[in-house]
C-alpha positions in Angstrom: 79.8 112.3 130.3 81.9 112.5 126.9 80.7 114.3 124.0 81.5 112.5 121.1 81.7 114.7 117.6 81.7 113.4 114.4 84.3 115.2 112.1 82.9 114.9 108.3 85.5 117.3 106.6 88.8 118.4 106.5 89.7 121.9 107.4 88.4 124.5 105.3 90.5 127.3 106.3 94.1 128.1 107.2 93.7 126.7 110.9 93.1 123.6 112.5 89.0 122.9 111.9 86.7 120.9 110.1 82.6 120.5 109.5 81.4 118.3 112.1 77.9 116.7 113.4 77.3 117.6 117.2 74.5 115.8 119.4 74.5 117.2 122.9 72.4 115.4 125.6 68.9 116.2 125.0 69.2 117.0 121.4 66.5 115.5 119.2 68.6 115.5 116.0 72.4 116.1 115.3 73.5 119.8 114.4 75.9 120.4 111.7 78.9 122.8 113.0 82.2 124.1 111.9 84.4 123.7 114.6 88.1 125.3 114.5 91.3 126.2 116.8 94.6 127.3 116.6 97.8 125.3 118.1 100.5 127.7 118.2 101.9 131.4 118.7 104.3 133.4 117.0 103.8 136.2 119.5 107.4 136.7 121.5 107.4 136.4 125.2 106.7 139.8 126.7 105.3 141.0 124.0 101.6 140.3 124.5 99.3 138.6 127.1 97.6 136.8 124.3 97.7 132.8 124.3 97.2 130.5 121.4 94.9 128.2 123.2 92.5 131.0 123.8 92.2 132.1 120.1 88.7 130.4 120.3 87.6 132.9 122.8 88.8 135.8 121.1 87.1 135.0 117.9 83.8 134.7 119.9 84.5 138.1 121.7 84.8 139.5 118.0 81.5 138.0 117.1 79.9 139.1 120.1 80.9 142.7 119.3 79.8 142.5 115.6 76.3 141.2 116.9 76.1 144.4 119.2 76.7 146.6 116.2 73.9 144.9 114.5 75.8 142.7 112.1 74.5 138.9 111.5 76.4 135.7 112.1 75.6 132.2 112.4 75.1 131.0 116.2 78.3 130.3 117.7 79.8 128.8 120.7 82.9 128.2 122.8 83.1 124.7 122.7 84.7 123.7 126.6 87.2 120.9 126.8 88.8 121.4 130.4 88.5 117.9 131.3 89.3 116.2 127.9 85.9 114.6 127.5 85.5 115.8 124.1 86.2 113.1 121.5 86.3 114.1 117.7 85.9 110.9 115.6 86.3 110.5 111.9 84.8 107.4 110.5 86.4 105.6 107.3 89.3 107.7 105.3 87.9 110.9 106.5 90.8 112.9 107.8 90.5 115.0 111.1 92.4 118.2 111.3 91.1 119.1 114.6 93.7 118.5 117.4 92.1 116.7 120.5 92.8 117.7 124.3 92.8 121.6 123.4 90.9 123.2 126.1 88.6 125.5 123.9 87.5 125.1 120.7 85.1 127.7 118.3 82.1 126.4 117.2 79.6 127.8 114.3 76.5 126.7 113.3 76.5 125.7 109.3 74.6 127.6 107.1 74.1 126.7 103.5 74.3 129.8 101.4 71.4 130.4 98.6 72.5 129.0 95.4 71.0 132.2 93.3 72.4 134.8 95.5 71.5 138.5 94.6 74.9 139.8 94.0 73.7 143.4 93.5 72.1 143.5 96.7 75.2 141.9 98.6 77.5 144.3 97.3 75.2 147.6 98.2 74.8 145.8 101.7 78.7 145.2 102.1 79.4 148.9 101.3 76.6 149.7 103.8 78.2 147.6 106.6 81.8 149.0 105.9 81.3 151.3 108.9 80.9 148.7 111.3 83.6 146.0 110.0 86.0 149.2 110.4 85.0 149.7 114.0 85.8 146.3 114.5 89.0 146.7 112.5 88.0 143.8 109.9 89.5 144.0 106.8 89.7 140.6 105.1 86.0 139.9 104.4 85.3 141.8 101.2 87.2 139.8 98.7 86.7 136.7 100.4 83.3 135.6 99.2 83.2 132.2 101.3 82.8 134.4 104.5 79.7 136.0 103.7 76.3 135.8 101.9 73.3 137.7 101.1 70.1 136.5 102.6 66.9 137.7 101.0 64.8 136.6 103.9 66.6 139.0 106.3 67.8 141.4 103.8 71.1 141.3 105.0 74.6 140.0 105.0 75.5 137.1 107.0 78.9 137.0 108.2 80.1 133.2 108.3 83.7 134.0 109.4 84.8 137.2 110.9 87.7 136.1 112.1 89.2 137.9 115.3 89.7 141.7 115.1 92.6 142.1 117.6 95.0 139.0 116.8 95.8 137.6 113.7 95.2 133.5 113.6 96.4 131.9 110.2 98.2 128.7 109.5 97.5 127.6 112.9 99.4 130.0 114.5 98.3 133.5 116.3 100.1 136.7 115.8 99.7 140.2 116.5 98.1 142.3 113.8 101.3 144.3 112.8 99.5 146.7 110.7 97.3 147.8 113.5 98.8 150.4 116.2 100.0 148.9 119.7 98.0 149.3 122.7 97.9 153.2 123.6 100.0 154.3 126.6 98.3 155.6 129.4 98.7 159.3 128.7 97.2 158.8 125.0 94.8 156.3 126.4 93.4 159.0 128.6 93.2 161.6 125.9 91.6 158.9 123.6 88.9 157.9 126.2 88.4 161.8 126.4 87.2 161.9 122.6 85.4 158.7 122.7 83.0 159.9 125.3 81.8 162.4 122.9 80.2 159.9 120.4 77.7 157.2 120.3 77.4 154.4 117.2 74.0 154.3 115.5 73.8 150.5 115.2 72.0 148.6 112.7 70.4 146.3 115.5 66.8 146.7 117.6 69.0 147.3 120.6 69.5 150.8 119.8 72.6 153.1 120.2 75.7 152.2 121.9 78.4 155.0 123.5 81.3 154.4 121.5 83.1 154.2 125.1 81.0 151.5 126.1 81.3 149.8 122.7 85.1 149.7 123.5 84.6 148.5 127.1 82.5 145.8 126.2 84.8 142.8 126.8 84.7 143.7 130.2 80.5 143.0 130.5 80.6 140.1 128.0 79.3 136.7 128.6 79.7 133.9 125.8 77.5 131.1 124.8 79.2 127.6 125.4 78.9 124.0 124.5 79.6 121.1 127.3 77.8 122.6 129.0 75.6 124.7 126.9 75.3 128.0 129.1 76.5 131.6 129.2 79.8 132.2 130.8 81.4 135.4 131.7 84.3 136.2 129.7 86.5 137.2 132.8 85.9 133.7 134.0 87.5 132.4 131.1 90.3 134.6 130.2 92.5 136.9 132.4 92.1 140.6 133.3 95.3 141.4 131.5 94.0 139.8 128.2 91.0 141.8 128.5 92.6 144.8 129.0 94.6 144.3 126.1 91.8 143.3 123.7 90.1 146.6 124.8 93.6 148.5 124.5 94.2 147.6 121.0 90.4 148.2 120.1 90.8 151.4 121.4 94.0 152.3 119.6 92.7 151.1 116.3 89.9 153.5 116.8 91.8 156.4 117.7 94.1 156.4 114.9 91.6 154.8 112.3 89.7 156.9 109.8 86.1 156.4 111.5 86.5 159.4 114.0 88.5 161.3 111.5 85.5 161.6 109.1 82.7 162.3 111.6 81.4 165.3 110.1 79.6 163.2 107.4 79.5 160.0 109.2 76.0 158.9 109.2 76.9 156.2 112.0 78.1 158.3 114.6 76.4 161.0 116.8 77.9 163.4 119.4 76.5 162.9 122.7 
């Protein structure tokens, strides 16, 4: 059965996308989503295992890791389209910036930010969350107010767009984050893992602390929520083992060379095991 999705806006970010209305089989009411994807790559052959068609999956991995740290996001999904049975319909003169026949799309439920947001509290919480964003190597949120808002009911920041923490996606292309270090060589990786074994992260979530090495290896155990059909699907059934190894390698490299562990003596978010 084909899933028809109504497109009600042009792309609001730098990648193919748009606000959409989705009504799955069994839904009583349609729901608003923002759906997006990339369409090309600037990564040179042999430079990386990452593929532009998998960018929606990479973004979902980032969001899942953020949730494990206790950050909050809208509900998000990988929209599956292996049989090309997803149809995007723009009515009237509405332009559709979403390309058809992509195997995957990233779908995030739309939330409406409050009109009278407490900006002082938002600023305080953004400072408190800095460590967790740094753990994810996310650095382009703070000055982009459209990517987050303060929710007074949960007294927390809701991150509307975290992007991806290990590959860039801009102007419909994916490319490597050149300000990040390359994955560690075997000898350095062994040294890094020995260091990571010493620490646990005090998360913001009710699920308790997580070992730093377990956090880095999360992609090996992740499953992701999908649409079409709605279920949980293991990451390793969507992308290759080589891609998962590279995700872990790039996250490990960022933490090993980053500032989080260098300031562990006065870091209230890390504890020694």
